[in-house]
PDB file of N, H, CA, C and O in Angstrom:
ATOM      1  N   UNK A   1      22.522 -14.952  27.341  1.00  0.00           N
ATOM      2  CA  UNK A   1      23.111 -14.095  26.009  1.00  0.00           C
ATOM      3  C   UNK A   1      21.874 -14.568  24.806  1.00  0.00           C
ATOM      4  O   UNK A   1      21.257 -15.610  24.584  1.00  0.00           O
ATOM      5  N   UNK A   2      21.904 -13.212  24.204  1.00  0.00           N
ATOM      6  H   UNK A   2      22.406 -12.366  24.384  1.00  0.00           H
ATOM      7  CA  UNK A   2      21.012 -12.923  22.788  1.00  0.00           C
ATOM      8  C   UNK A   2      21.935 -13.411  21.500  1.00  0.00           C
ATOM      9  O   UNK A   2      23.094 -13.027  21.657  1.00  0.00           O
ATOM     10  N   UNK A   3      21.809 -13.889  20.706  1.00  0.00           N
ATOM     11  H   UNK A   3      20.867 -14.200  20.578  1.00  0.00           H
ATOM     12  CA  UNK A   3      22.538 -14.052  19.351  1.00  0.00           C
ATOM     13  C   UNK A   3      21.446 -12.894  18.189  1.00  0.00           C
ATOM     14  O   UNK A   3      20.428 -12.204  18.156  1.00  0.00           O
ATOM     15  N   UNK A   4      22.492 -13.327  17.479  1.00  0.00           N
ATOM     16  H   UNK A   4      23.319 -13.888  17.506  1.00  0.00           H
ATOM     17  CA  UNK A   4      22.051 -12.148  16.413  1.00  0.00           C
ATOM     18  C   UNK A   4      20.714 -12.834  16.093  1.00  0.00           C
ATOM     19  O   UNK A   4      19.640 -12.311  16.390  1.00  0.00           O
ATOM     20  N   UNK A   5      20.820 -14.077  15.448  1.00  0.00           N
ATOM     21  H   UNK A   5      21.692 -14.502  15.207  1.00  0.00           H
ATOM     22  CA  UNK A   5      19.873 -14.708  15.095  1.00  0.00           C
ATOM     23  C   UNK A   5      18.215 -14.506  16.210  1.00  0.00           C
ATOM     24  O   UNK A   5      17.078 -14.582  15.745  1.00  0.00           O
ATOM     25  N   UNK A   6      18.422 -14.349  17.112  1.00  0.00           N
ATOM     26  H   UNK A   6      19.345 -14.287  17.490  1.00  0.00           H
ATOM     27  CA  UNK A   6      17.412 -14.090  18.089  1.00  0.00           C
ATOM     28  C   UNK A   6      16.790 -12.756  17.877  1.00  0.00           C
ATOM     29  O   UNK A   6      15.616 -12.488  17.621  1.00  0.00           O
ATOM     30  N   UNK A   7      17.937 -11.880  18.055  1.00  0.00           N
ATOM     31  H   UNK A   7      18.891 -12.098  18.263  1.00  0.00           H
ATOM     32  CA  UNK A   7      17.654 -10.153  17.400  1.00  0.00           C
ATOM     33  C   UNK A   7      16.950  -9.956  16.529  1.00  0.00           C
ATOM     34  O   UNK A   7      15.976  -9.205  16.584  1.00  0.00           O
ATOM     35  N   UNK A   8      17.425 -10.798  15.252  1.00  0.00           N
ATOM     36  H   UNK A   8      18.216 -11.408  15.208  1.00  0.00           H
ATOM     37  CA  UNK A   8      16.419 -10.633  13.589  1.00  0.00           C
ATOM     38  C   UNK A   8      15.523 -10.979  14.119  1.00  0.00           C
ATOM     39  O   UNK A   8      14.770 -10.185  14.684  1.00  0.00           O
ATOM     40  N   UNK A   9      15.334 -12.225  14.103  1.00  0.00           N
ATOM     41  H   UNK A   9      15.946 -12.869  13.645  1.00  0.00           H
ATOM     42  CA  UNK A   9      13.730 -13.182  14.083  1.00  0.00           C
ATOM     43  C   UNK A   9      13.092 -12.317  15.474  1.00  0.00           C
ATOM     44  O   UNK A   9      11.875 -12.481  15.382  1.00  0.00           O
ATOM     45  N   UNK A  10      13.326 -11.620  16.499  1.00  0.00           N
ATOM     46  H   UNK A  10      14.314 -11.487  16.574  1.00  0.00           H
ATOM     47  CA  UNK A  10      12.153 -10.322  16.677  1.00  0.00           C
ATOM     48  C   UNK A  10      12.074  -9.143  16.088  1.00  0.00           C
ATOM     49  O   UNK A  10      11.078  -8.544  16.494  1.00  0.00           O
ATOM     50  N   UNK A  11      12.763  -8.463  15.205  1.00  0.00           N
ATOM     51  H   UNK A  11      13.572  -8.949  14.874  1.00  0.00           H
ATOM     52  CA  UNK A  11      12.574  -7.486  14.760  1.00  0.00           C
ATOM     53  C   UNK A  11      11.485  -7.833  13.206  1.00  0.00           C
ATOM     54  O   UNK A  11      10.876  -7.042  12.487  1.00  0.00           O
ATOM     55  N   UNK A  12      11.622  -9.506  13.138  1.00  0.00           N
ATOM     56  H   UNK A  12      12.117 -10.149  13.722  1.00  0.00           H
ATOM     57  CA  UNK A  12      11.303  -9.533  11.819  1.00  0.00           C
ATOM     58  C   UNK A  12       9.995  -9.848  11.539  1.00  0.00           C
ATOM     59  O   UNK A  12       9.390  -9.922  10.470  1.00  0.00           O
ATOM     60  N   UNK A  13       9.542 -10.082  13.075  1.00  0.00           N
ATOM     61  H   UNK A  13      10.033 -10.022  13.944  1.00  0.00           H
ATOM     62  CA  UNK A  13       8.383 -10.565  13.420  1.00  0.00           C
ATOM     63  C   UNK A  13       7.113  -9.444  13.360  1.00  0.00           C
ATOM     64  O   UNK A  13       7.027  -8.955  14.486  1.00  0.00           O
ATOM     65  N   UNK A  14       6.404  -9.037  12.729  1.00  0.00           N
ATOM     66  H   UNK A  14       6.474  -9.434  11.814  1.00  0.00           H
ATOM     67  CA  UNK A  14       4.901  -8.684  12.949  1.00  0.00           C
ATOM     68  C   UNK A  14       4.372  -8.094  14.636  1.00  0.00           C
ATOM     69  O   UNK A  14       4.091  -8.908  15.515  1.00  0.00           O
ATOM     70  N   UNK A  15       4.315  -6.789  14.834  1.00  0.00           N
ATOM     71  H   UNK A  15       4.543  -6.127  14.120  1.00  0.00           H
ATOM     72  CA  UNK A  15       3.900  -6.578  15.909  1.00  0.00           C
ATOM     73  C   UNK A  15       2.631  -6.295  16.375  1.00  0.00           C
ATOM     74  O   UNK A  15       2.131  -7.356  16.001  1.00  0.00           O
ATOM     75  N   UNK A  16       1.699  -5.698  16.903  1.00  0.00           N
ATOM     76  H   UNK A  16       2.105  -4.837  17.206  1.00  0.00           H
ATOM     77  CA  UNK A  16       0.427  -5.445  16.846  1.00  0.00           C
ATOM     78  C   UNK A  16       0.360  -3.957  16.250  1.00  0.00           C
ATOM     79  O   UNK A  16      -0.754  -3.639  16.665  1.00  0.00           O
ATOM     80  N   UNK A  17       0.786  -2.949  15.614  1.00  0.00           N
ATOM     81  H   UNK A  17       1.691  -3.208  15.276  1.00  0.00           H
ATOM     82  CA  UNK A  17       0.772  -1.878  15.129  1.00  0.00           C
ATOM     83  C   UNK A  17       1.376  -2.340  13.734  1.00  0.00           C
ATOM     84  O   UNK A  17       1.226  -1.481  12.866  1.00  0.00           O
ATOM     85  N   UNK A  18       2.079  -3.591  13.277  1.00  0.00           N
ATOM     86  H   UNK A  18       2.201  -4.289  13.982  1.00  0.00           H
ATOM     87  CA  UNK A  18       2.448  -3.447  12.164  1.00  0.00           C
ATOM     88  C   UNK A  18       2.074  -5.050  11.088  1.00  0.00           C
ATOM     89  O   UNK A  18       2.322  -5.232   9.896  1.00  0.00           O
ATOM     90  N   UNK A  19       1.283  -6.169  12.295  1.00  0.00           N
ATOM     91  H   UNK A  19       1.082  -6.022  13.263  1.00  0.00           H
ATOM     92  CA  UNK A  19       1.079  -6.983  11.648  1.00  0.00           C
ATOM     93  C   UNK A  19      -0.544  -7.056  10.790  1.00  0.00           C
ATOM     94  O   UNK A  19      -1.491  -6.507  11.353  1.00  0.00           O
ATOM     95  N   UNK A  20      -0.762  -7.727   9.488  1.00  0.00           N
ATOM     96  H   UNK A  20       0.007  -8.173   9.031  1.00  0.00           H
ATOM     97  CA  UNK A  20      -1.219  -7.188   8.021  1.00  0.00           C
ATOM     98  C   UNK A  20      -2.827  -7.828   8.418  1.00  0.00           C
ATOM     99  O   UNK A  20      -3.860  -7.649   7.774  1.00  0.00           O
ATOM    100  N   UNK A  21      -2.625  -8.716   9.845  1.00  0.00           N
ATOM    101  H   UNK A  21      -1.785  -8.861  10.368  1.00  0.00           H
ATOM    102  CA  UNK A  21      -3.913  -9.534   9.963  1.00  0.00           C
ATOM    103  C   UNK A  21      -4.812  -9.826   8.842  1.00  0.00           C
ATOM    104  O   UNK A  21      -4.442 -10.625   7.981  1.00  0.00           O
ATOM    105  N   UNK A  22      -5.718  -9.374   8.784  1.00  0.00           N
ATOM    106  H   UNK A  22      -6.019  -8.725   9.483  1.00  0.00           H
ATOM    107  CA  UNK A  22      -7.497  -9.775   7.731  1.00  0.00           C
ATOM    108  C   UNK A  22      -6.711  -9.531   6.359  1.00  0.00           C
ATOM    109  O   UNK A  22      -6.985 -10.131   5.319  1.00  0.00           O
ATOM    110  N   UNK A  23      -5.682  -8.559   6.489  1.00  0.00           N
ATOM    111  H   UNK A  23      -5.460  -8.072   7.334  1.00  0.00           H
ATOM    112  CA  UNK A  23      -5.394  -8.003   5.076  1.00  0.00           C
ATOM    113  C   UNK A  23      -4.319  -8.960   5.012  1.00  0.00           C
ATOM    114  O   UNK A  23      -4.628  -9.276   6.161  1.00  0.00           O
ATOM    115  N   UNK A  24      -3.578  -9.540   4.816  1.00  0.00           N
ATOM    116  H   UNK A  24      -3.327  -9.283   3.883  1.00  0.00           H
ATOM    117  CA  UNK A  24      -2.457 -10.137   4.705  1.00  0.00           C
ATOM    118  C   UNK A  24      -2.731 -11.180   3.214  1.00  0.00           C
ATOM    119  O   UNK A  24      -1.780 -11.783   2.717  1.00  0.00           O
ATOM    120  N   UNK A  25      -3.660 -11.241   2.826  1.00  0.00           N
ATOM    121  H   UNK A  25      -4.433 -10.751   3.229  1.00  0.00           H
ATOM    122  CA  UNK A  25      -3.994 -12.344   1.596  1.00  0.00           C
ATOM    123  C   UNK A  25      -3.515 -11.304   0.534  1.00  0.00           C
ATOM    124  O   UNK A  25      -2.954 -11.696  -0.489  1.00  0.00           O
ATOM    125  N   UNK A  26      -3.802  -9.593   0.846  1.00  0.00           N
ATOM    126  H   UNK A  26      -4.259  -9.275   1.677  1.00  0.00           H
ATOM    127  CA  UNK A  26      -3.179  -9.005  -0.320  1.00  0.00           C
ATOM    128  C   UNK A  26      -2.323  -8.497  -0.386  1.00  0.00           C
ATOM    129  O   UNK A  26      -1.888  -7.962  -1.406  1.00  0.00           O
ATOM    130  N   UNK A  27      -1.407  -8.526   1.577  1.00  0.00           N
ATOM    131  H   UNK A  27      -1.760  -8.961   2.405  1.00  0.00           H
ATOM    132  CA  UNK A  27       0.091  -8.340   0.896  1.00  0.00           C
ATOM    133  C   UNK A  27       0.864  -9.407   0.362  1.00  0.00           C
ATOM    134  O   UNK A  27       2.043  -9.282   0.031  1.00  0.00           O
ATOM    135  N   UNK A  28      -0.087 -10.918   0.240  1.00  0.00           N
ATOM    136  H   UNK A  28      -1.045 -11.020   0.510  1.00  0.00           H
ATOM    137  CA  UNK A  28       0.677 -12.097  -0.377  1.00  0.00           C
ATOM    138  C   UNK A  28       0.947 -11.761  -2.088  1.00  0.00           C
ATOM    139  O   UNK A  28       1.734 -12.229  -2.911  1.00  0.00           O
ATOM    140  N   UNK A  29      -0.041 -10.794  -2.147  1.00  0.00           N
ATOM    141  H   UNK A  29      -0.680 -10.414  -1.478  1.00  0.00           H
ATOM    142  CA  UNK A  29      -0.083 -10.695  -3.848  1.00  0.00           C
ATOM    143  C   UNK A  29       1.136  -9.826  -4.023  1.00  0.00           C
ATOM    144  O   UNK A  29       1.710  -9.974  -5.102  1.00  0.00           O
ATOM    145  N   UNK A  30       1.513  -9.181  -3.406  1.00  0.00           N
ATOM    146  H   UNK A  30       1.047  -9.060  -2.530  1.00  0.00           H
ATOM    147  CA  UNK A  30       1.836  -8.032  -4.264  1.00  0.00           C
ATOM    148  C   UNK A  30       3.413  -8.454  -4.062  1.00  0.00           C
ATOM    149  O   UNK A  30       3.906  -9.123  -3.153  1.00  0.00           O
ATOM    150  N   UNK A  31       4.167  -7.731  -5.422  1.00  0.00           N
ATOM    151  H   UNK A  31       3.766  -7.188  -6.160  1.00  0.00           H
ATOM    152  CA  UNK A  31       5.343  -8.269  -5.824  1.00  0.00           C
ATOM    153  C   UNK A  31       6.577  -8.835  -4.659  1.00  0.00           C
ATOM    154  O   UNK A  31       6.397  -8.520  -3.483  1.00  0.00           O
ATOM    155  N   UNK A  32       7.895  -9.723  -5.047  1.00  0.00           N
ATOM    156  H   UNK A  32       8.041  -9.979  -6.003  1.00  0.00           H
ATOM    157  CA  UNK A  32       8.945 -10.173  -4.010  1.00  0.00           C
ATOM    158  C   UNK A  32      10.292  -9.225  -3.722  1.00  0.00           C
ATOM    159  O   UNK A  32      11.009  -9.025  -2.741  1.00  0.00           O
ATOM    160  N   UNK A  33      10.245  -8.648  -5.389  1.00  0.00           N
ATOM    161  H   UNK A  33       9.663  -8.810  -6.186  1.00  0.00           H
ATOM    162  CA  UNK A  33      11.282  -7.841  -5.267  1.00  0.00           C
ATOM    163  C   UNK A  33      10.797  -6.174  -4.969  1.00  0.00           C
ATOM    164  O   UNK A  33       9.664  -5.694  -4.922  1.00  0.00           O
ATOM    165  N   UNK A  34      12.130  -5.535  -4.796  1.00  0.00           N
ATOM    166  H   UNK A  34      13.050  -5.925  -4.834  1.00  0.00           H
ATOM    167  CA  UNK A  34      12.332  -4.367  -4.735  1.00  0.00           C
ATOM    168  C   UNK A  34      11.791  -3.494  -5.364  1.00  0.00           C
ATOM    169  O   UNK A  34      11.009  -2.634  -4.961  1.00  0.00           O
ATOM    170  N   UNK A  35      12.388  -3.774  -6.898  1.00  0.00           N
ATOM    171  H   UNK A  35      13.024  -4.473  -7.226  1.00  0.00           H
ATOM    172  CA  UNK A  35      11.904  -2.422  -7.723  1.00  0.00           C
ATOM    173  C   UNK A  35      10.444  -2.676  -8.145  1.00  0.00           C
ATOM    174  O   UNK A  35       9.762  -1.759  -8.601  1.00  0.00           O
ATOM    175  N   UNK A  36      10.068  -3.671  -8.022  1.00  0.00           N
ATOM    176  H   UNK A  36      10.623  -4.416  -7.652  1.00  0.00           H
ATOM    177  CA  UNK A  36       8.472  -4.088  -8.604  1.00  0.00           C
ATOM    178  C   UNK A  36       7.445  -3.744  -7.256  1.00  0.00           C
ATOM    179  O   UNK A  36       6.237  -3.506  -7.237  1.00  0.00           O
ATOM    180  N   UNK A  37       8.244  -3.807  -6.373  1.00  0.00           N
ATOM    181  H   UNK A  37       9.225  -4.000  -6.388  1.00  0.00           H
ATOM    182  CA  UNK A  37       7.598  -2.662  -4.789  1.00  0.00           C
ATOM    183  C   UNK A  37       7.678  -1.195  -5.043  1.00  0.00           C
ATOM    184  O   UNK A  37       6.860  -0.299  -5.255  1.00  0.00           O
ATOM    185  N   UNK A  38       8.703  -1.269  -4.961  1.00  0.00           N
ATOM    186  H   UNK A  38       9.367  -1.996  -4.788  1.00  0.00           H
ATOM    187  CA  UNK A  38       8.412   0.386  -5.417  1.00  0.00           C
ATOM    188  C   UNK A  38       7.787   1.054  -6.688  1.00  0.00           C
ATOM    189  O   UNK A  38       7.556   2.252  -6.856  1.00  0.00           O
ATOM    190  N   UNK A  39       7.576   0.062  -7.504  1.00  0.00           N
ATOM    191  H   UNK A  39       7.764  -0.911  -7.368  1.00  0.00           H
ATOM    192  CA  UNK A  39       6.283   0.609  -8.821  1.00  0.00           C
ATOM    193  C   UNK A  39       5.311   0.439  -8.505  1.00  0.00           C
ATOM    194  O   UNK A  39       4.431   1.051  -9.109  1.00  0.00           O
ATOM    195  N   UNK A  40       4.862  -0.604  -7.239  1.00  0.00           N
ATOM    196  H   UNK A  40       5.577  -1.102  -6.748  1.00  0.00           H
ATOM    197  CA  UNK A  40       3.414  -0.072  -6.758  1.00  0.00           C
ATOM    198  C   UNK A  40       3.126   0.814  -5.564  1.00  0.00           C
ATOM    199  O   UNK A  40       2.069   0.992  -4.959  1.00  0.00           O
ATOM    200  N   UNK A  41       4.757   1.503  -5.314  1.00  0.00           N
ATOM    201  H   UNK A  41       5.616   1.358  -5.806  1.00  0.00           H
ATOM    202  CA  UNK A  41       4.726   2.294  -3.893  1.00  0.00           C
ATOM    203  C   UNK A  41       3.917   3.528  -4.858  1.00  0.00           C
ATOM    204  O   UNK A  41       2.819   4.054  -4.672  1.00  0.00           O
ATOM    205  N   UNK A  42       5.067   3.776  -6.093  1.00  0.00           N
ATOM    206  H   UNK A  42       5.959   3.348  -6.244  1.00  0.00           H
ATOM    207  CA  UNK A  42       4.519   5.103  -6.570  1.00  0.00           C
ATOM    208  C   UNK A  42       3.554   5.562  -7.441  1.00  0.00           C
ATOM    209  O   UNK A  42       3.353   6.679  -7.917  1.00  0.00           O
ATOM    210  N   UNK A  43       2.781   4.107  -7.613  1.00  0.00           N
ATOM    211  H   UNK A  43       2.944   3.199  -7.226  1.00  0.00           H
ATOM    212  CA  UNK A  43       1.280   4.299  -7.926  1.00  0.00           C
ATOM    213  C   UNK A  43       0.461   4.530  -7.160  1.00  0.00           C
ATOM    214  O   UNK A  43      -0.679   4.846  -7.499  1.00  0.00           O
ATOM    215  N   UNK A  44       0.880   4.419  -5.845  1.00  0.00           N
ATOM    216  H   UNK A  44       1.806   4.163  -5.570  1.00  0.00           H
ATOM    217  CA  UNK A  44       0.040   4.552  -4.668  1.00  0.00           C
ATOM    218  C   UNK A  44      -0.130   5.962  -3.903  1.00  0.00           C
ATOM    219  O   UNK A  44      -1.229   6.457  -3.653  1.00  0.00           O
ATOM    220  N   UNK A  45       1.466   6.705  -3.469  1.00  0.00           N
ATOM    221  H   UNK A  45       2.359   6.303  -3.672  1.00  0.00           H
ATOM    222  CA  UNK A  45       1.472   7.503  -2.911  1.00  0.00           C
ATOM    223  C   UNK A  45       1.777   8.515  -4.138  1.00  0.00           C
ATOM    224  O   UNK A  45       1.837   8.298  -5.348  1.00  0.00           O
ATOM    225  N   UNK A  46       1.988   9.988  -3.199  1.00  0.00           N
ATOM    226  H   UNK A  46       1.938  10.164  -2.216  1.00  0.00           H
ATOM    227  CA  UNK A  46       2.382  10.651  -3.911  1.00  0.00           C
ATOM    228  C   UNK A  46       2.647  12.276  -2.922  1.00  0.00           C
ATOM    229  O   UNK A  46       1.959  12.708  -1.997  1.00  0.00           O
ATOM    230  N   UNK A  47       3.308  12.596  -3.258  1.00  0.00           N
ATOM    231  H   UNK A  47       3.866  12.245  -4.010  1.00  0.00           H
ATOM    232  CA  UNK A  47       3.924  13.551  -2.089  1.00  0.00           C
ATOM    233  C   UNK A  47       3.416  15.063  -2.597  1.00  0.00           C
ATOM    234  O   UNK A  47       3.732  15.480  -3.711  1.00  0.00           O
ATOM    235  N   UNK A  48       2.704  15.743  -1.789  1.00  0.00           N
ATOM    236  H   UNK A  48       2.447  15.405  -0.883  1.00  0.00           H
ATOM    237  CA  UNK A  48       2.091  17.064  -1.418  1.00  0.00           C
ATOM    238  C   UNK A  48       2.944  18.077  -2.561  1.00  0.00           C
ATOM    239  O   UNK A  48       2.446  18.540  -3.587  1.00  0.00           O
ATOM    240  N   UNK A  49       3.997  18.229  -2.204  1.00  0.00           N
ATOM    241  H   UNK A  49       4.402  17.853  -1.370  1.00  0.00           H
ATOM    242  CA  UNK A  49       4.989  19.008  -3.202  1.00  0.00           C
ATOM    243  C   UNK A  49       5.094  18.722  -4.669  1.00  0.00           C
ATOM    244  O   UNK A  49       5.329  19.550  -5.548  1.00  0.00           O
ATOM    245  N   UNK A  50       4.889  17.444  -4.812  1.00  0.00           N
ATOM    246  H   UNK A  50       4.698  16.771  -4.097  1.00  0.00           H
ATOM    247  CA  UNK A  50       5.118  16.785  -6.072  1.00  0.00           C
ATOM    248  C   UNK A  50       3.754  17.014  -6.852  1.00  0.00           C
ATOM    249  O   UNK A  50       3.687  16.650  -8.026  1.00  0.00           O
ATOM    250  N   UNK A  51       2.836  17.515  -6.328  1.00  0.00           N
ATOM    251  H   UNK A  51       2.890  17.811  -5.375  1.00  0.00           H
ATOM    252  CA  UNK A  51       1.459  17.007  -7.054  1.00  0.00           C
ATOM    253  C   UNK A  51       1.061  17.790  -8.544  1.00  0.00           C
ATOM    254  O   UNK A  51       0.276  17.538  -9.458  1.00  0.00           O
ATOM    255  N   UNK A  52       2.139  18.975  -8.233  1.00  0.00           N
ATOM    256  H   UNK A  52       2.776  19.180  -7.490  1.00  0.00           H
ATOM    257  CA  UNK A  52       1.299  20.016  -9.365  1.00  0.00           C
ATOM    258  C   UNK A  52       1.934  19.433 -10.494  1.00  0.00           C
ATOM    259  O   UNK A  52       1.388  19.702 -11.564  1.00  0.00           O
ATOM    260  N   UNK A  53       3.154  18.552 -10.556  1.00  0.00           N
ATOM    261  H   UNK A  53       3.598  18.334  -9.687  1.00  0.00           H
ATOM    262  CA  UNK A  53       4.085  17.936 -11.749  1.00  0.00           C
ATOM    263  C   UNK A  53       2.983  17.360 -12.071  1.00  0.00           C
ATOM    264  O   UNK A  53       2.603  17.735 -13.181  1.00  0.00           O
ATOM    265  N   UNK A  54       2.276  16.579 -11.560  1.00  0.00           N
ATOM    266  H   UNK A  54       2.584  16.275 -10.659  1.00  0.00           H
ATOM    267  CA  UNK A  54       1.244  15.304 -12.244  1.00  0.00           C
ATOM    268  C   UNK A  54      -0.175  16.100 -12.411  1.00  0.00           C
ATOM    269  O   UNK A  54      -1.130  15.354 -12.625  1.00  0.00           O
ATOM    270  N   UNK A  55      -0.381  17.107 -12.366  1.00  0.00           N
ATOM    271  H   UNK A  55       0.395  17.713 -12.192  1.00  0.00           H
ATOM    272  CA  UNK A  55      -1.222  18.022 -12.855  1.00  0.00           C
ATOM    273  C   UNK A  55      -2.676  17.942 -11.867  1.00  0.00           C
ATOM    274  O   UNK A  55      -3.843  18.180 -12.180  1.00  0.00           O
ATOM    275  N   UNK A  56      -1.915  17.389 -10.206  1.00  0.00           N
ATOM    276  H   UNK A  56      -0.967  17.196  -9.952  1.00  0.00           H
ATOM    277  CA  UNK A  56      -3.107  16.794  -9.375  1.00  0.00           C
ATOM    278  C   UNK A  56      -3.011  18.105  -8.465  1.00  0.00           C
ATOM    279  O   UNK A  56      -2.011  18.798  -8.279  1.00  0.00           O
ATOM    280  N   UNK A  57      -4.436  18.292  -7.887  1.00  0.00           N
ATOM    281  H   UNK A  57      -5.248  17.728  -8.039  1.00  0.00           H
ATOM    282  CA  UNK A  57      -4.408  19.255  -6.936  1.00  0.00           C
ATOM    283  C   UNK A  57      -5.087  18.634  -6.068  1.00  0.00           C
ATOM    284  O   UNK A  57      -6.061  17.920  -6.305  1.00  0.00           O
ATOM    285  N   UNK A  58      -4.425  18.965  -4.595  1.00  0.00           N
ATOM    286  H   UNK A  58      -3.634  19.545  -4.403  1.00  0.00           H
ATOM    287  CA  UNK A  58      -4.797  18.149  -3.335  1.00  0.00           C
ATOM    288  C   UNK A  58      -5.967  18.974  -3.165  1.00  0.00           C
ATOM    289  O   UNK A  58      -6.225  19.917  -3.913  1.00  0.00           O
ATOM    290  N   UNK A  59      -6.756  18.585  -2.073  1.00  0.00           N
ATOM    291  H   UNK A  59      -6.547  17.819  -1.465  1.00  0.00           H
ATOM    292  CA  UNK A  59      -8.032  18.964  -1.288  1.00  0.00           C
ATOM    293  C   UNK A  59      -7.215  19.599   0.000  1.00  0.00           C
ATOM    294  O   UNK A  59      -6.268  19.054   0.567  1.00  0.00           O
ATOM    295  N   UNK A  60      -7.728  20.719   0.290  1.00  0.00           N
ATOM    296  H   UNK A  60      -8.498  21.162  -0.171  1.00  0.00           H
ATOM    297  CA  UNK A  60      -7.029  21.746   1.276  1.00  0.00           C
ATOM    298  C   UNK A  60      -6.936  20.909   3.009  1.00  0.00           C
ATOM    299  O   UNK A  60      -6.144  21.088   3.934  1.00  0.00           O
ATOM    300  N   UNK A  61      -8.193  19.930   2.856  1.00  0.00           N
ATOM    301  H   UNK A  61      -8.837  19.784   2.105  1.00  0.00           H
ATOM    302  CA  UNK A  61      -8.262  19.114   4.217  1.00  0.00           C
ATOM    303  C   UNK A  61      -7.169  17.940   4.037  1.00  0.00           C
ATOM    304  O   UNK A  61      -6.770  17.608   5.154  1.00  0.00           O
ATOM    305  N   UNK A  62      -6.703  17.383   3.261  1.00  0.00           N
ATOM    306  H   UNK A  62      -7.028  17.652   2.354  1.00  0.00           H
ATOM    307  CA  UNK A  62      -5.424  16.422   2.916  1.00  0.00           C
ATOM    308  C   UNK A  62      -4.017  17.262   3.545  1.00  0.00           C
ATOM    309  O   UNK A  62      -3.292  16.886   4.466  1.00  0.00           O
ATOM    310  N   UNK A  63      -3.914  18.411   2.787  1.00  0.00           N
ATOM    311  H   UNK A  63      -4.503  18.716   2.039  1.00  0.00           H
ATOM    312  CA  UNK A  63      -2.929  18.902   4.059  1.00  0.00           C
ATOM    313  C   UNK A  63      -2.940  19.646   5.267  1.00  0.00           C
ATOM    314  O   UNK A  63      -2.092  20.425   5.702  1.00  0.00           O
ATOM    315  N   UNK A  64      -3.788  19.369   5.637  1.00  0.00           N
ATOM    316  H   UNK A  64      -4.477  18.737   5.284  1.00  0.00           H
ATOM    317  CA  UNK A  64      -4.024  20.082   7.014  1.00  0.00           C
ATOM    318  C   UNK A  64      -3.563  18.625   8.264  1.00  0.00           C
ATOM    319  O   UNK A  64      -3.629  18.810   9.480  1.00  0.00           O
TER     320      UNK A  64
END
């Protein structure tokens, strides 16, 4: 019988497609609280439909 802890352990372990591998040191430098991580993501990501609000023109190949 699988325990709840075993299930949590399985799903919190990185797999081949989610492991940071050689980039682990970069991830280690990220903030550990959700609010600070949200600020990092907001500084890196831009939704294509929000780009005009920021005065950003996206290249055509980005949208395809």
